[in-house]
N, C-alpha and C positions, 0 to 999 in steps of 0.2 A: 504494499499499499504506499509506504514512504517514497518508493521509487517513482510512483505515479504523480507525486506532487513536488518533485524536485525542481522543476523549472518554472520560470515566470508564466509561460504560456498557460499551464494547467491552473495556476493561480488566477490568471485573468479569466479564464473560461468559468471558474468557480463564481467570481464576483459578477460576471455577466448574466448568469443564471439564477443568482441567489434572490430569494423572496425579499423585496425591498423593506417589508415590515420587520425583517429580522436583521437589518443593517443599522445598528445604533449609531447616532452621532456621538463621537467621543471627545469632541472639542467644542467649546463655546468661544465665540469671538470675544477678544479682550477689548478693553477701552480703545487701545491703539488701532485694533482692526476696524472697530466701528467708525472711528474718526477717519481712517483711510477710506472706507467705503462711502462715507457721507460726502467726502470731497472728490469722489471719482465719477466721472461722467459715463464711463463705459467698463463694466466689470465682467470678468470671466471667472466662473467657479468650476474648477476642475475636479472630477470625481464627486459631483454634487449629490448624487443619489436622489432621493425624494425630499431632501431637506432644504437644499439651496441657501446656505448661510447668507449668500448675497441678497436674498430676497427681503430679510428682515432689516438688519442694519444698513443695507445698501438700497433701500427702497427709494430714496431720492435720486439714485443714479438714472441718467436718461436711458441707458440700455443695460440690462443685466442678462447674461447668457450662462446657462448651466450645461456642462458636458459631462457625459457618462457613458459607460458601455452596457449599462442595464437598462434595456428598453422599457421594462415594466415600471421601473422607478421613474423614468422620464415621463411615461404616460401618466402616472399618478401625479407628478409634479405639474403637469400641464392642466390637471383638473383643479388645482388648489388656487388659481387665480392670484398668483404671486407676482404677476408681471415680470416673469422670467421666461426666456426663450429656451426651451430644451433642445439640445443637439445630441444626437447618438454619434459618438466618435471616440477614437482613442486619443489619449492625451498626448501621445508621441506623433500623431498625424492630425493636426488640427486644421479644419477646413475653413480657415480665416485668412484674409490678407495680412500682410506685414503691417505692424504699427496700428493695430485696431483698437487695442484696450488700454485704459489708464491704469488698471489694476488687475491682477490675477491672484486668486486664492488656490492654494494646494493644502487641503486640510484632511489629515488622516488618510492620505492617499499613498505617500511614499512607503509607509510600512507594508503595503500589500503589493509593492513592486519591488521584489527581492533582488533583482539584478541591477547593479550599479550602472551598467551600460544603458539599460532601459530608462532609468532616471535621468541619465545624461541627455538622452534624446528628448525627454519630456521638458527638461529645463532649456534645451536649445530651442524647442518649439515655443515655449513661453517667452523667451527672449526675442524670437522672431515676431510674435504678435503683440508685444509690449510697445507702446510708444516711448520715445525718448523722455526720460524722467519718470517713466511709469514704475509702478511698485509691484513687487512680488511678496505676497504674504504666505509664510509656511508655518503650519502648525502640526506636530507629529510627535512620535515617541522617540525618547533618547536611549541609546545603548547603555545599560547599567549593570556591568558584571558583578556588582555587589548586591543586586536586588534578590532578596530572599525568595521572591515569587518566581523570578525568571532565570537565575543563574543555573539551576538544574535542568532548565528546558532548552537552553542554548545549545546548538549542535556543536560537538567538539571539533568537527572539520571546518566549521564556519561560525564562530562564537557569536556573531551578531544576528543569526537567523534562528528561527524556531518553527515548529510545526503547531499551527492552530488546530485543535482537535474538537471532535464533537463530545457529547456527554459520555459516550462509550469509550473515549480515548483514542478514536480512530482519526488519523490525520486528515485535514480537509484542504489545507493550503499552506504555502510557505509565507511567512512573515519575516520582516527585518526591522530591527531598531537601528537607527542611524547615529553616527557620532557627529560632534560639532565639526571636527576636521573634515569629514566627508561633506557635510552641508556647505562649508565655506569653499571647498575645492569645487563643488558643483556650481556654485554661484560666482566663481572667479570672474572678475571683470565687472561685476556689479558692486555698488556701494552698499555696505551694511549699515542700515539705518538704526536697527534695534535687534537685540537678541536676549530673550528672557527664558529662564528655566521654570517650568510650572509643574503642578501635579495633574496628571491625566488619568482617565479611566479606560481600560480595554473593553472590548465588546463583552467580555465575561465579568466585568466589574472590577478587575484588579487594578490597584493603584500603582502608578510607576511614574518615573520622571518623563516629562514631555518638554517641548520647546515652542516658543512662538518667535518668529523672526521676520523682519521686513528688510527687503533689499530693493535698491533703486537701480533702474536702468540708466546707463550714462546718457 
């Protein structure tokens, strides 16, 4: 079973088919995120699911777009009248012109993209569609080797990754907790505006370290 979830493609297929009602929102926008959204005219929410963080705090934005690979989640989002345009697409292949958005949100998405190269492609796409001076907001889980909850679950061959399992202990998909160094490497060339460590909750309710960061496009 573990061999079947070794790669990011299987993880992606899992989330594309997952019941959106079983996909919890694990991060809430901070004050800085709300300020960013309120000052943005065109917002992109990557991996929005059925929640669309940009719909609440970013409701004053002229245009808000939610992108996800889960078609059912997007259909539900469309029925909620949140003034969000749902788009079915992969974050690494965005169907938008260059320099379209003032702000891009990536919230609790990187953790379910376990391959560094895949996240690199996502960040490249984000930078392509961001306008000069635009902002990237990232909120996700931090790798914590001292976490009593996760240190025994990290894989010895790749200590930052772990299997997310069902109630019977069967692995469902591969998850990754990222380091500060990796995040700064991925966003090299962007200006770091803020970086804060916070407490986050996993989909199973476990508490662990998370981060919220804002980077600016040159």
